[in-house]
C-alpha positions, 0 to 999 in steps of 0.5 A: 486711867481708871474714871469712875474711881479718880471722879469718884476719889475726887468727890469724896477727897472735895466733900471731906474738907470745909473752907475753913480748913484751907482758909477761905471764907464760908461764903452762903449756905451749902446743901452739902459738906465739903469745899464747892467745885469751883472752889476745888478748882481754884485752889488748885489753879485750873478751868472749873470746866475741866474740873467739873469733868474730872468730877464726872468721869469725861476728863481727858486723862490729867497731867502730872502737874493737875495731879500734883496741883489736885494733891495740895489742892483737896491736901491728900497723904503721900498715900493719897496722893500715890494712889491719885496718880495709880488711877490716872494711870502715871506713876507716882514720883519717888518718895525719896525725891519726891520735895514739891510734895508740901509735907502734911504737917506744914500744909497744915499751919498754912491752912490756919494762918488766914491773916499772916503771909506764909508760903511753902519752900524747898531749902533751895528755894522753889516755891511750893505753896502759898496762901492769899497773903502771901500772894497779895505781898508779892506775887502770884508764885504758885501760877508761874511754870514751875521752874520760875517757881523759884525764889533765888531765881526770881531774885537774881534774873526777875526785875519786876521781883527787886521793886519789892524791896527797898532798894538799899535792902538789895544787897543784903537779900542777894547776898542772902539767896547766894549764901542759902544756896551756897550752904544747900548745894555743899549738903547735897553734892550728889542732888543735879537741882542746886547746881543746875541752878548755879550754873543758870545764875552764874550765867545769867547774872553777874552780880550772883556769880561775883556773890557766889565766888565770895564763899558766903554760907549761911541757912535761911533763918528767923530775919527782919525784911522790908517790902515795899507794897505798891498799894498799902505802902512800906512793910516792916515784917519778923520772918520766921522758917519753921524746918521740915527735916525729913521733906527739906522744906521749910515753911516762912512766914511774916508778922508784924509788931501790934502797934505799928504801922505796919501792922494796920497796913496788913491789916489792909493788906488782908482785905485787899489778898481776899478781895482778890482770891475771891474775885479771881478767875480759876480759868487764868491759871489753869494754863500755868498748872498745867505746864508748871 
C-alpha cells in the first residue's frame, strides 16, 4: 500500500469536484475549491475521522468495499478506480464483471437530478447508487450490506419494504420483480448471480416460487407506481428507465406530473430528503460500507 500516493490521489479527486456536481447544497463560503472532507466521507458512508486519516497518509489499509465507496463518491472513471485499488495494494475488479462500478454516464445524470428520486441498479436488481430524493422516497439501501441491496430480495424477504406500496398494488409489483429476474437469468445462463438469487428467493418466499413457476417474462420498463410515504402521503409517480447496455445497469427515475397533488408532495419530500441528508451523521453508515 502506497499511503502517500493514495492520500495525494484522494485529495486531488476531492478538489476537482464541486457540491453542485453531486446535487449538494453549496453551504458556507469555501476557502479552497472542491468538496470538504466531511462531504466525501458522507457520500462514501465513512466516518470523517477515518477519511481524514486516509488523506493524511496515516489510515489503515482500506477494504475493497471502502475503495468501491470512494470510487463512487469521487466519481472516478474505470481507469481511475483501478489506480485507486493499486495504490491501496488491492487488485482492481475485473472489468468484464465489475457491474458494481456505476457507469460514469449514469452517475453524471444522477448527480444532476436534484429534485427527482433516482437510483442506479443492475439489471438483476442490485442498487448501486441513490440520490437523496430516492432515499427519502423509499429507504437508504446503500446503508445496508451489499447482499441486502437487491430490490427483489428486499421486496420478497423484507416485510417493511412492502409497506412502501399500497396493499392493492403489491401483487403487480411482485409479478414485475419475478418477470424481470426470469428474463435476466435466461439472458445470462452462465452468470451465477441471477441463478443464486432465484434459488434464494424460491427457498425463502412461497409467493416468489409460485410466480416463478408461472413463467412470466418482462424487463423493467416505463410504468406508473404508487408509493405510500409515512410523511407526505400517497404519491402517484411515473417511472422512467434509462438503460446502459454495456454495463447491464439502469437509471430509474420517478417524476410527478405538474399540477397534481403528487407533484406538491414530491416538492415537500425534497425538503424532507435534503434535511435528512445534511443532518445525518456520516459515521453511522461506516459499518454498513465496510461490511457491504
